[in-house]
C-alpha positions as CSV (number, residue, x, y, z in Angstrom):
1,M,-14.8,-9.3,-14.3
2,V,-15.9,-6.1,-12.6
3,L,-14.6,-2.6,-13.3
4,A,-13.0,-0.7,-10.4
5,D,-14.8,1.6,-8.2
6,D,-13.1,4.4,-6.3
7,C,-13.2,7.1,-3.6
8,G,-12.9,10.0,-5.9
9,A,-10.4,12.7,-6.6
10,A,-8.2,14.6,-4.1
11,G,-9.6,17.8,-2.8
12,A,-11.7,19.2,0.0
13,G,-14.1,17.0,2.0
14,I,-11.9,13.8,2.1
15,D,-13.0,11.5,4.9
16,V,-9.7,9.8,5.9
17,A,-11.4,7.6,8.5
18,A,-13.9,6.3,6.0
19,E,-11.1,5.6,3.5
20,A,-9.0,3.9,6.1
21,E,-11.9,1.6,7.1
22,R,-12.6,0.7,3.5
23,L,-8.9,0.0,2.9
24,R,-8.8,-2.3,5.9
25,T,-12.1,-4.1,4.9
26,D,-11.8,-4.4,1.1
27,G,-8.0,-4.7,1.1
28,Y,-7.7,-2.0,-1.6
29,L,-8.7,1.5,-2.5
30,I,-8.7,3.6,-5.7
31,L,-7.8,7.3,-5.5
32,R,-8.2,9.5,-8.5
33,G,-5.9,12.3,-9.6
34,V,-3.1,11.7,-7.1
35,L,-0.4,12.7,-9.6
36,S,-0.6,15.6,-12.0
37,A,-0.6,14.8,-15.7
38,E,2.7,16.7,-16.2
39,I,4.5,14.6,-13.5
40,C,3.1,11.4,-15.0
41,D,4.4,12.3,-18.4
42,T,7.9,13.2,-17.2
43,V,8.2,10.2,-14.9
44,R,7.0,7.8,-17.6
45,E,9.5,9.1,-20.1
46,H,12.3,8.8,-17.6
47,V,11.2,5.2,-16.7
48,L,11.0,4.0,-20.3
49,R,14.3,5.6,-21.4
50,T,16.1,4.3,-18.2
51,S,14.7,0.8,-18.5
52,D,15.6,0.5,-22.2
53,E,19.2,1.6,-21.5
54,A,19.6,-0.6,-18.4
55,K,18.4,-3.6,-20.4
56,K,20.7,-2.8,-23.3
57,L,23.7,-2.6,-20.9
58,G,22.8,-5.7,-18.9
59,R,22.3,-3.7,-15.7
60,N,20.3,-6.4,-14.0
61,D,21.0,-4.8,-10.6
62,L,18.6,-2.1,-11.5
63,F,15.6,-4.5,-11.9
64,G,13.7,-6.3,-9.2
65,N,12.2,-9.8,-9.2
66,I,8.8,-9.9,-10.8
67,Q,6.5,-12.7,-11.7
68,E,6.2,-13.5,-15.4
69,A,9.2,-11.3,-16.2
70,D,9.1,-11.9,-19.9
71,K,8.0,-8.5,-21.3
72,R,7.8,-7.0,-17.8
73,T,10.3,-4.9,-16.0
74,D,10.5,-3.7,-12.4
75,L,12.9,-0.7,-12.5
76,K,14.4,0.6,-9.2
77,L,14.2,4.4,-9.3
78,D,16.6,7.0,-8.1
79,L,15.7,10.4,-6.9
80,C,15.4,12.5,-10.0
81,P,13.3,15.7,-10.0
82,P,10.0,14.2,-11.3
83,V,10.3,11.2,-9.1
84,V,10.8,13.4,-6.0
85,E,7.8,15.5,-7.0
86,A,5.7,12.3,-7.5
87,I,6.6,11.1,-4.0
88,N,5.6,14.4,-2.6
89,Q,2.3,14.4,-4.4
90,F,1.7,10.9,-3.3
91,G,2.5,11.8,0.3
92,S,0.2,14.8,0.2
93,R,-2.8,12.7,-0.8
94,C,-2.0,9.4,1.0
95,G,0.2,10.2,3.9
96,T,-2.5,10.9,6.5
97,L,-4.4,7.8,5.3
98,L,-1.4,5.5,5.6
99,Q,-0.5,6.8,9.1
100,D,-4.1,6.2,10.2
101,V,-4.1,2.6,8.9
102,M,-0.6,1.7,10.2
103,N,-0.5,3.8,13.4
104,G,3.2,4.7,13.6
105,I,6.3,5.4,11.5
106,V,5.6,4.6,7.8
107,R,8.7,4.0,5.7
108,V,9.0,3.6,1.9
109,V,10.3,0.1,1.3
110,E,9.8,-0.1,-2.5
111,L,10.4,2.6,-5.1
112,A,10.1,1.3,-8.6
113,A,8.3,1.4,-11.9
114,I,6.7,-1.6,-13.4
115,T,6.2,-1.7,-17.2
116,S,4.5,-4.4,-19.2
117,S,4.8,-4.5,-23.0
118,G,2.4,-5.9,-25.5
119,G,2.4,-9.7,-25.3
120,A,3.0,-9.9,-21.5
121,V,1.0,-12.7,-20.1
122,A,-1.1,-12.6,-17.0
123,Q,0.7,-13.3,-13.8
124,P,-0.5,-16.1,-11.4
125,V,-2.9,-14.7,-8.8
126,H,-0.9,-14.1,-5.7
127,A,-0.4,-11.9,-2.5
128,D,2.8,-10.0,-2.1
129,T,3.2,-11.1,1.5
130,M,2.0,-14.0,3.6
131,H,-0.6,-13.3,6.3
132,G,1.1,-13.4,9.7
133,V,-1.5,-15.8,11.1
134,T,-1.0,-18.1,8.1
135,R,2.7,-18.2,8.8
136,F,1.9,-19.1,12.4
137,L,-0.5,-21.8,11.5
138,Q,1.8,-23.3,8.9
139,S,4.9,-23.2,11.1
140,D,4.1,-26.7,12.3
141,V,6.3,-26.2,15.4
142,A,5.5,-28.3,18.4
143,L,5.2,-25.9,21.2
144,H,5.7,-27.1,24.8
145,T,2.4,-27.5,26.6
146,T,3.1,-29.9,29.4
147,T,2.1,-28.9,33.0
148,R,4.4,-31.3,34.8
149,E,7.2,-29.8,37.1
150,R,10.3,-29.4,35.0
151,E,13.5,-31.2,35.8
152,D,16.7,-29.2,35.9
153,A,18.0,-31.1,32.9
154,D,14.9,-30.1,30.9
155,S,14.9,-26.5,31.8
156,E,17.2,-25.2,29.1
157,D,15.5,-27.0,26.3
158,E,12.0,-26.0,27.5
159,D,13.0,-22.4,27.9
160,A,14.2,-22.5,24.3
161,D,10.8,-24.0,23.3
162,E,9.0,-21.2,25.1
163,D,11.2,-18.6,23.4
164,L,10.5,-20.1,20.1
165,G,6.8,-20.1,20.8
166,S,6.9,-16.5,21.7
167,V,8.6,-15.6,18.4
168,I,6.0,-17.6,16.4
169,R,3.1,-16.0,18.2
170,A,4.6,-12.6,17.6
171,V,4.8,-13.4,13.9
172,A,1.1,-14.1,14.0
173,T,0.1,-10.9,15.8
174,D,2.9,-8.3,15.2
175,T,3.8,-8.7,11.5
176,A,4.2,-5.3,9.9
177,L,1.6,-4.2,7.4
178,I,2.7,-3.2,3.9
179,F,0.6,-1.2,1.5
180,T,1.5,-0.8,-2.2
181,S,0.4,2.0,-4.5
182,L,0.4,1.5,-8.2
183,I,0.1,4.8,-9.9
184,A,-0.9,4.9,-13.6
185,L,1.5,6.9,-15.6
186,Q,-0.8,6.9,-18.6
187,D,-4.5,5.9,-19.1
188,V,-4.9,2.2,-18.7
189,S,-7.5,0.5,-20.9
190,P,-8.7,-3.1,-20.4
191,D,-6.5,-4.5,-23.2
192,M,-3.3,-3.1,-21.6
193,G,-3.2,-5.7,-18.8
194,P,-4.5,-3.6,-15.9
195,T,-3.8,-4.9,-12.4
196,L,-6.6,-7.3,-11.2
197,V,-7.7,-7.3,-7.6
198,W,-9.9,-9.6,-5.5
199,P,-11.7,-7.6,-2.9
200,Q,-11.6,-8.6,0.8
201,T,-9.1,-11.4,0.2
202,N,-6.5,-10.0,2.7
203,T,-7.7,-12.6,5.3
204,V,-6.5,-15.8,6.9
205,E,-9.2,-17.8,5.2
206,H,-8.3,-16.6,1.7
207,H,-4.6,-17.2,2.3
208,A,-5.5,-20.7,3.5
209,T,-7.3,-21.2,0.2
210,L,-4.4,-19.9,-1.8
211,W,-1.8,-22.0,-0.1
212,G,-4.0,-25.0,0.1
213,T,-4.2,-25.3,-3.7
214,A,-2.6,-28.4,-5.3
215,V,-0.3,-26.1,-7.3
216,G,1.3,-24.6,-4.3
217,G,-0.2,-21.1,-4.1
218,K,-0.7,-20.6,-7.9
219,L,-4.1,-19.8,-9.4
220,S,-5.2,-18.5,-12.7
221,V,-7.7,-15.7,-12.9
222,D,-10.7,-17.9,-13.5
223,E,-9.6,-20.4,-10.8
224,A,-9.2,-17.5,-8.3
225,D,-12.7,-16.2,-9.0
226,K,-14.1,-19.7,-8.1
227,A,-11.7,-20.4,-5.2
228,F,-12.2,-17.1,-3.5
229,G,-15.9,-16.8,-4.3
230,V,-15.5,-13.3,-5.5
231,A,-15.1,-11.7,-8.9
232,H,-11.9,-9.9,-9.6
233,K,-11.9,-6.2,-10.4
234,Q,-9.9,-4.5,-13.2
235,M,-7.9,-1.5,-12.2
236,T,-8.7,0.5,-15.4
237,L,-7.1,3.7,-14.1
238,G,-6.7,7.1,-15.6
239,K,-3.4,8.9,-15.8
240,G,-2.4,9.9,-12.2
241,D,-4.9,7.6,-10.5
242,L,-3.7,4.9,-8.1
243,V,-4.8,1.7,-6.6
244,L,-3.6,1.3,-3.0
245,Y,-3.7,-2.3,-1.7
246,D,-2.8,-4.3,1.3
247,S,0.1,-6.6,0.3
248,R,-1.9,-9.5,1.6
249,T,-4.7,-8.9,-0.9
250,M,-4.9,-11.3,-3.9
251,H,-4.0,-9.6,-7.2
252,C,-2.0,-10.0,-10.4
253,G,-0.9,-8.2,-13.4
254,G,-3.2,-8.8,-16.3
255,A,-2.3,-9.9,-19.8
256,N,-1.3,-7.0,-22.1
257,V,-2.8,-7.8,-25.4
258,S,-2.4,-4.3,-26.8
259,D,0.5,-2.8,-28.7
260,K,1.2,-0.3,-25.9
261,R,3.5,-0.3,-22.9
262,R,1.7,0.1,-19.6
263,S,3.8,1.8,-16.8
264,V,2.9,2.3,-13.2
265,L,4.9,4.0,-10.4
266,C,5.2,1.6,-7.5
267,I,5.5,2.9,-4.0
268,S,5.3,0.4,-1.1
269,V,5.3,1.5,2.5
270,M,5.6,-0.5,5.7
271,G,4.5,0.3,9.2
272,P,5.8,-0.9,12.6
273,G,6.3,-4.6,13.3
274,I,8.1,-7.8,12.2
275,R,9.1,-7.8,8.6
276,P,6.6,-10.0,6.6
277,D,7.7,-12.7,4.3
278,G,7.4,-12.3,0.5
279,T,7.7,-8.8,-0.7
280,T,10.5,-8.1,-3.3
281,W,11.8,-4.9,-1.6
282,T,12.5,-3.4,-5.0
283,M,14.5,-0.3,-4.2
284,L,18.0,0.9,-4.7
285,P,20.1,-0.1,-1.6
286,S,21.3,3.4,-1.1
287,L,17.7,4.6,-0.6
288,R,16.6,2.0,2.0
289,N,15.3,3.6,5.3
290,Q,15.8,7.0,3.8
291,I,12.2,8.0,2.9
292,V,9.7,8.3,5.8
293,V,6.1,9.1,4.8
294,N,5.6,11.0,8.1
295,K,8.4,13.4,7.1
296,L,7.2,14.2,3.6
297,P,7.5,16.4,1.5
298,L,11.1,15.8,0.4
299,A,13.2,18.8,-0.1
300,E,14.7,19.7,-3.5
301,S,18.1,19.1,-2.1
302,V,17.5,15.3,-2.0
303,V,17.6,15.1,-5.8
304,R,20.6,12.9,-6.8
305,V,20.3,12.5,-10.6
306,P,18.8,14.3,-13.6
307,A,15.7,12.9,-15.3
308,N,16.3,11.1,-18.6
309,S,14.3,12.8,-21.4
310,A,14.5,13.4,-25.1
311,E,16.6,16.5,-24.5
312,C,19.4,14.5,-22.8
313,E,22.4,13.7,-24.9
314,E,22.8,10.4,-23.1
315,V,20.8,8.3,-20.8
316,R,22.3,8.3,-17.3
317,L,21.9,5.3,-15.0
318,P,22.6,5.0,-11.2
319,P,26.1,3.8,-10.6
320,P,26.7,0.0,-10.3
321,P,26.7,-1.3,-6.7
322,M,30.1,-0.9,-5.0
323,R,31.9,-4.1,-4.4
324,S,33.7,-5.2,-1.3
325,A,35.4,-8.3,-0.1
326,G,33.0,-11.3,0.3
327,K,33.2,-14.1,2.8
328,D,35.7,-16.1,0.6
329,G,37.8,-13.1,-0.1
330,G,36.2,-12.5,-3.5
331,A,34.1,-9.6,-4.6
332,A,30.7,-9.1,-3.1
333,A,28.1,-6.5,-4.2
334,E,27.1,-3.7,-1.8
335,G,23.5,-4.9,-1.8
336,D,24.2,-8.6,-1.3
337,A,22.7,-8.5,2.2
338,S,19.6,-6.9,0.9
339,E,16.1,-7.2,2.4
340,G,14.8,-9.2,-0.5
341,P,14.9,-13.0,-0.9
342,K,17.9,-14.7,-2.4
343,P,17.4,-15.1,-6.2
344,I,16.8,-18.5,-7.8
345,P,20.0,-19.4,-9.6
346,P,20.2,-21.0,-13.1
347,L,19.1,-24.7,-13.0
348,E,22.6,-25.9,-14.0
349,E,23.9,-24.5,-10.7
350,W,21.6,-26.6,-8.5
351,D,23.5,-29.2,-6.6
352,A,20.4,-30.5,-4.8
353,A,16.8,-29.5,-4.2
354,V,14.5,-29.5,-1.2
355,L,10.7,-29.1,-1.1
356,C,9.2,-26.4,1.1
357,T,6.5,-27.7,3.4
358,L,4.6,-24.3,3.2
359,C,4.6,-23.3,-0.5
360,R,5.3,-26.8,-2.0
361,R,8.0,-25.3,-4.2
362,W,11.4,-26.8,-4.8
363,R,14.4,-24.8,-3.7
364,P,18.1,-25.3,-4.6
365,C,20.6,-26.1,-1.9
366,G,24.0,-27.7,-1.4
367,A,24.3,-31.5,-1.6
368,A,25.5,-31.7,2.0
369,E,22.6,-29.4,3.2
370,A,19.8,-31.4,1.7
371,P,19.6,-34.3,4.2
372,K,19.8,-31.9,7.1
373,L,17.0,-29.7,5.8
374,T,14.7,-32.5,5.0
375,A,15.2,-34.1,8.4
376,L,14.0,-31.0,10.3
377,E,11.2,-31.8,12.7
378,A,9.0,-29.0,11.3
379,G,10.1,-29.7,7.7
380,F,12.0,-27.4,5.4
381,Q,10.8,-23.9,4.9
382,C,12.0,-21.4,2.3
383,P,13.3,-18.7,4.8
384,L,15.7,-21.1,6.3
385,I,18.0,-20.7,3.3
386,G,17.2,-17.1,2.4
387,H,14.4,-17.7,-0.1
388,S,10.7,-16.7,0.2
389,C,7.5,-18.7,-0.2
390,M,6.3,-15.9,-2.5
391,Q,9.1,-16.5,-5.0
392,D,8.3,-18.5,-8.2
393,Q,9.9,-21.9,-8.5
394,V,11.1,-20.6,-12.0
395,Y,11.6,-24.2,-13.3
396,T,9.0,-26.9,-13.8
397,D,9.0,-30.1,-11.7
398,E,9.9,-32.0,-14.8
399,E,12.9,-29.8,-15.5
400,I,14.1,-30.3,-11.9
401,D,13.5,-34.0,-12.0
402,A,15.5,-34.3,-15.2
403,L,18.5,-32.7,-13.5
404,F,18.6,-35.2,-10.7
């Protein structure tokens, strides 16, 4: 284990070009003093009070999917005054850097707060998104390469092959970049389960190593150190510091063996290109496509809710999603067609299961779908039925075998 290094605090003399190059090369960057102590304190209080109330009321719509969710929460944030100010301070320090790295319109695609409590175990080592080239190499689609003159009867099928080939090559070269900032809302000591990062692992080679493991893209911390040939670094941040990382960089949340809660503000941004596979898109549906880094700071008028603090008589939560008619005439939530992957249902609801040829994880499907999915020439892949290769299987192979 190696402690984190950094690029120093905000202020005069920042070399944005050097920071951008380091971010591209190392896959991560630490910036000190991005948020003020006052904003950290007010955001943290709001996060903890809101999370506790949402859990008590069973408001699962306010939480995103997160690996090793026991004693971890990923709270979707609304625009209260301290959150708006935090976004503005983040934009002031990181906006130019992010525009340099992504070269275009940069949108916020995740706005959340992750909290781990004492007893939270370490997450498996993972990347939030799959490398575009890895997706291309693992697509296993037979592209048309013949040079013979096409017959009229073949032309339609071969045109379709060429179109598909163009799409797959675009995925390899034009996949959008996502960068995530985790901003410490309190000092983070080694026993609080700081984020662990493997430098320079945002590459095709390291993704091939991850996805080539026998356990389908799951590595422990010690296994990852050996497999990647690089020691992880602990993000032992001070209050207001952030780690900014490429979503393709290998990382995980560490084990919280303290008696303290560790909270980080999570702001993920995406540049131009094809949406990558894997990220959880943890954000209130009503805020999607509303926050553009290039247009920060946000005005005070965007505030939608008050902050929850000790002075409040009651804890206020964002309203539940509006419901409209679903495909079968029943109720469907407003965010059902969200950008995130389809959640894994309870095991008792699985009618059948198919194995993804990319991540080697079992996914639930209908009994009538299973034969068709397994018979596909390129093999079944998670996105075909709305899942993501970055999602955990949730249940063990033994539990799934016992069901069928």
